[in-house]
N, C-alpha and C positions, 0 to 999 in steps of 0.2 A: 861786712856791710850790715848795718842795723836792720832788724826784722821789719820795722815800719817802712824804711826806705825801700827795702826789697819788695815788700807788698805793693807799694805805690808803683814801683817800676813795672812789676808784673801786670798790674791793673792797666797801666797805660799801654803796655804792649798788646794786651788783649783787646782794648778798645780800638787801638789803631789797626789791629788785625781784622776786627769786625768791620771797621770802616772801609778797609781795602776790599774786603769781600763784597760789601754793599755797592761800592763804586763799580766793581767789575760786573756785578749783577745788573746794575743800572745800564751799563754800556750794552750788555746783551739784550736787555729789554728794549732799548732804543733801536737796536738793529732789528729786533723782532717786529716792533711797531712799523718800521720802514718797509719790511718785507710784506707785512699784512696790508699796508696801503697800496702796494702794487699788485696785490692779489696772490702772493706766493705763501699760502698757508703752511705748506710743508716746511719751508725754510724758517718761517716765523716760529713754528713748533720747536724746531731745533734750537733756535736762539733762546726761547723762553725756558727750555729744558736746561740749557747751559747756564742761564741765570739762576735756576734753582740749585744746580750743582755748585755754583760759585757761592751762593748764600741760601742754604736750606731754610732759613728763618724769615725769608722775604715773602710776605703774604701776597703782594701784588703780582709776583712772578707766577704763583699758582693760579691766581685769578685770571691772568692773561692767557696762560696755557689752557686753562679750562675753557675759556672763550673759543680758542682755536679748536679744541676737541669737539666743541659743539658744532662748529662750522664743518668739521670733517665727519660729522655723523657718528660720533662716539660719546653718547650722552653719559654713560656710566663713568667713564674716565673723567669726563668734564665735571660731573658732580663730585667725584672724589677729590679733584683739585680744588673746587669751590669750598668743600667741607674743610680741607686742610688750610685754605686761606683764612677761613673764619676762625678756625682753631688758633691760628697765629695772631689774628687781629679781629676779635669778636665785636669790636666797636666800630668797624668800618661799615658805614651806611651803603657805600658803593658796592661792596662785595655782597651784602645782603640783596641789593637791587639786582645784581647780575645773577645771583643764584635763584632769585625769584623767577626771572625769565626762563632759566633752564628748567626749573620745576614745572612751570607752565607747559613747556614743550613736552615734558614727560607725563603730563596729566595729573601731577600732584598739586591739586588746587589748594588744599589746606596748607601745605608747606609753602606754596607760592605766596598765599595771602599773608602768612606769618612773616615771611621775609620782607614783603612790601610794607607791611605795617611797621616792622622793626626799622627799616631804612628811614621812613618818614619820622618815626619817633626819635631816631638819633640825630636827624637833621630836619627839624620841623619847618625851617624857613627856606629849604632848598626846593624851589618850584619845579625843577626838572625831575627830582625824585617823586614829588607829588604827582606830576603828570604821568610818570611811569606807572604809578599806582592806579591812576585812572585807566590807563591802557590795559593793565592787568585785570582790573575789576570788570571792565567791559568784555574782555575775552572770557571771563568767568560768568558773564551775563548777570552781574551784580550791579546793574546800572543805578539803582537807588543809592547805593554807597558811592559809586563813582560821581554822581551828580553833586554830592556834598563837597568832594574835592574840587570839582569843576567850579562851584560857586566861589570857593576860596581863590582859585587861580584866576577866574574872570574878574574878581575884585582887584587883582594886581595887574592883569593884562587884558583889559576890556576890549582892546582893538586887535586881539589875536584871532584871526578867522578860524584857525584850526581848532581852538577851544570851542568856538561856537558850533563848528561842525560836529565835534565829539558830543556836545550837548544835544544837537539835533538827533544823532544816532541813538543816544540814550533815551530821548523822549519817544522815539519810534519803538524802541525795545520795550518801553513802559506803556505802550499803546496809548500815546498822547500825541496824535498827529498835529493837532492845532498848535501846541507849544513847539513841536518839532519844526513846523513850518516857520514859526516866528524865529527860531534859532537859525534855521537854514537861510532865511532871507536876511538876517543880520550878517551872516557870513558872506552872502552875495554882495551886500552893500560894501563890506570891507574889502572883498576880493572879487570884483565883478568879472575877472577873467578866469576864475577857478571853475573848471568843468565839474569838479566834485561838488562844489556848492550848489550849482544849478541842478545837478543830478539829485542831490538830497532834497532840494526844493520840490522837484518833480515827484519823488517818492512820497513826501508828506502830502502833496496835493492829491495823489492817487489814493492814498489811504483815506482822505477826506471825501472821496467820491467826485473830485473835480478833475475828471479825466482829460478834457480838452486842454485845460490849463497845464496839467501835468505833461501832456504831449509837447506843448510849447517849451516847457522847461527842459525836457530831454533834448529837444531840437537845439536849444542854446548850448547845452552841454556838449553835444556831438559836434556842433559847429566850432566850439573852442578846442576840442580834442577828438578828432575823428578816430583815434586809436583806443579810445576809452571803452573797452568792451562792456563794462557794467551799464553804461548809459544806453547802449544798443539793446542789451538784455532787458533793462527796465522799460524802455519804450515799447519793446515787443509785448510786454505784459499789458500795457495800456491798449495797444492795438487789438490784442486778443479780447480784452474786456469790452471793447467797442464793436466787436464783430468784424474787424478788419483783418481777416485771417492771412491774406496774401502779404500784407505789410508786416504782420507779426512774424511770419515765416522768414521774410527777407531780413528783418532785423536780427532774428536768431541766427540765421546763416552767417551774417556778418560778425556777430559776437563770437561764434565758434571759430570763424576764420582768424580772429584776433587772439582767441584764448582757447586752444584745443584741449587744455588740461583742466577745464572747469566743469566738474560733474553736474552742477545745478543747471548749467546752460543746456547741456545735452538732455537732461531730464525734462526741461521745459519744452524742448523741441520734440521729444518723444510724446509728450502729452498732446502737443499740437498735431503731430502726425496721426496719432490715434483718433483724435476728434475728426480729422479729415478723411478717415477711413484707410490710411496708409499703415496698416497694422505691422507689416514686415519692416517698414522704415522705422516705426516706433520701437520694435524689438532691437533693431540695429543700434539705435541710440541708447536704449536700456543697457545693451551689452557694453557699450563704450563707458557708460557711467560705472557699471559694476567692475569693469576692467581697471578703472582708476580707484574705485572705492568699493571693495567687495562686500562690505557690510552696510551699504547704503539702503536703509529700510524702505525709503520712498521708492527707489528704483525697483527693488525686489517686489514690493507690493504691486506696483503698477505693471511690471512685466508679467507677474502672475495673472493679473486681470486680462492683459492683452493676449497672453498665451491661451487663456481660457476661451477668448473670443475667436482665436485662430483654430480652436479644436485640439490644441496640444494640452490635454488635461493632465498628463503625467508631468510635463514641465511646469505647468501651473501649480500643481500640488507641491512640487519640490520647492518652488519659490515661496509659496504660502507657508510651508513648514519652516523654511529658513527665517521668514519674517517673524513667525511666532517665537522662534528660538531667541531672536534678538529683542523682541518687544512682547513679552508674554502677557503684558497688561493692556494691550491695544485691542479694543473690542472690534475694530474694523478688520484686523487680521483674522480674528476668530470667525467673523462673518464670512470673509472671503473663503477661508478653508471649509466652512460649512457649506457654502455654495458649490464648491468643487466636489465635496463628498456627495452632494445631492445629484450632481451631474453623473457621477459614477454609480448612482443608485444605492449608495451607502447611507440609507436614511437614518438609522440609529446614530451613526457618527455625526451626521449633519445636525440632528437634534441636539446632541451633546455640545457641539461647537456653538450653535445658536444660543443655547442656555448659558454658556460661558460668556458670550457677548452681552447677554441681558444682565448677567450678574455684575459685569464691569461697568455698565451704565454708559450714557452718552448717546447711544443710538437705539434706544429701546423700541421706538416705533417700528423701525426697519427690522430689528432682530425679532420682535414678536411676530411680525408679519411673515418673515421667512420661516420661523419655527412653526407657525400655523400651517403653512403649506406642507412642510415635512410631516407634521402630525396627521394632516388630512390624507397624505399619500400612504400613511401606515394605518389608515382606517381608525384613527383615534379622534373621532368626530367631536366629542365634548371638549377635549383638551384643545383641539385645533380651533374650535369656535371661541373658546375662552381667550386664546391668544389673539384672534381676529378682533374681538371686542376691545381688548386692551390696546391693540395697535390703532384701532379706529379712534378710541378715546384720546390717544396721543397724537392724532392728526395725520396718520398715514393716508395718502390720497386714494389708495385702492382697497383699503381694508373694508370700508363700508359696503362697497359693491360686492366683495367676496362674501360678506356676511349674508347678503340677500340670497346669493346663489347656493351657499352651502349650509346656512344655519337658520333658515326661516322655517323652523319646525316647532 
């Protein structure tokens, strides 16, 4: 047989062999997709692994198995599969899109953004990929960039209420409640039975100081979906702002009954309980928050303050120290720890912490006032009076009175 004929025959055999491998792999992927639809992730994982074994060069098989690993809580294996899929098919916008979502879950914001941008670059006219980039940018709190994509999407889909809702959320994140209200009301007109749209309208109204209108918007949201825990939570905030404590507590209790695993709802109820004088109830809610989110700075800070009020100075100090470890640049955390040191009679440590709070800025009037008291307690009258004058100049309500008592010499 001539060499050229032999070469062609071998080439055809190789191509047909690869085609057979790909067909077998596709069959396994179809079976895996079916298992995934009925919720059987473990069996889907087996099928996708069989697909990879049948055709190790099939990028989609790695992508699909990576998606299952993500569902099963194995992010490192998922990322390895996504990386392998892109090594085999670097021009796949959809694999970049999937890897971006995984990187977001792992906190790799830079990598996620690179993948989102690459996906849209590869398929600039795919609106679904662009919307995924919007979602990713919103999760990264990059709403200014997300709104540029939303403008493009709304030019193509002006009657899509979900896009208007996303625009409303971004406007709120950008501290523009007036434009947020406009976007939310546009969504309400397009989808009048959407509880989410009415809820966002209420949030925008609340930020604009139109509390009674906000309450009515939340009423509509709850009437449309009584299981919508966020609407109950948001209405409780308005009730609290209006001084309707009992209504606020009732709404928070309802929100917690619907969503026991939401730390921010328990934290809000802790604050409400503390304001009502139920300090132990507040501690119970703080404990629930920290059980779900051990590094929740807001809960640690607030529990520290509550423990101080209960006389548990050791526990208060522990929470304050943990808050400082997590947020070393937060002046309020330094102030709180300074206050606790002062309760312990540790005046030099208190002065040191107040000085740190002053250096960080943001609460200078309060920090100068507190440091003045500590300085006066340690008989450093000139320094204490200097702090009182500075505090009074910054508008602290008690500093001028203290100046008269201690510094009229």
